[in-house]
N, C-alpha and C positions, 0 to 999 in steps of 0.2 A: 504494500500500500504506500502510496506517495501522496503527500499533501503539501501544498504551497499556502502558507498562512500569513496573514497580517495580524500581528499581535497589537491589540489596542489597549490592554491593561496588563503590563508585565507581571505584577504581583498576583493578579487573579489567574493569569495563564500559568504561572508557576504552580499554583495550587491545583489547577486542572491537570497539568502535566504529571504531577506527582501521583494523583489519584488515578489518572488514566493508565499509567505504567503498570499498576497492579492489575487492572482489568485486562490490559493487553496480555499479560502473562497468564491470566486465567484461561484465555482463549488460545494459548500456545504460541503467542506472538513474541517476537524479539525486536526491540527497538534497535535499528542499525545506525540511524543518524537523526539528530534533532538540533536544528539551529546552528550547525557548524558553518565554517567559512565555505562559500561557494565560489568556484572558478567558472566563469561563463565562457564557453567556446563559441556559441552561436545564440542569437536571440538576446533576451534581457535577463537580468539577475532576478532570481526569486526573492520573495520577502524573507520567509523562514521555511525551511524544508524539514519535513519529518518523514522518515522512511521506516516502515515496519515490515518485517518478514513474518509470514504465517506459513504453516505447512501446506496449506491449500487455499484456493480462492474461496472455498466454502467456509473455511475457518475465519477468513477476513470478514465475510458477510455475516457470520454468526456473531462475531465480536461487535461489528457496527450496529447490528440490530438488537444486541443483548440488553436486558433490563439494566444491567450495571452501567453500560455506556449511556443509555437513555437518561439515567439519573444525573450523569455528569454533563450532559449536553447543554443545560442552561448556563452552567459556569463557562463552558467552552464558548458559547455564543455571546456571553457578556464580556469576555476577555479577548476575543479574536474574531476575525473574519476569514473563512476559508475561501481562498481564491480558486483553487482546484483541489480536489481530493478524489483519488481513484485507486482501484486495485487492479493489478494485471497478473495474468497467469504466468508462472515461471517456465523457463525452458532449461533442461539439463544440458550438460556438455555434449551429449550425443544427439541433441535436437528434440528429444521427447518432452512433452508437456508434463509439468509437475502437478 
């Protein structure tokens, strides 16, 4: 899952991020990047990028629609604006879909 986020309330977003990390782990997710430095090769720089790996696209969808995430959504919406947020199916080294 990849999200490009504009943080509007850093303190509130930090609270959301801490709580969201536990929910991500519950749904077998692993946070790969969040808010690190971005080097732009083409296009424009993102605001703040969050990348989360899930074992499957179905796991990402379960996390996003989970009751635990839904409880956090108001805090997320009060402290940030999602510019883009999407999940993509992975591909293994031999070209198979994960």
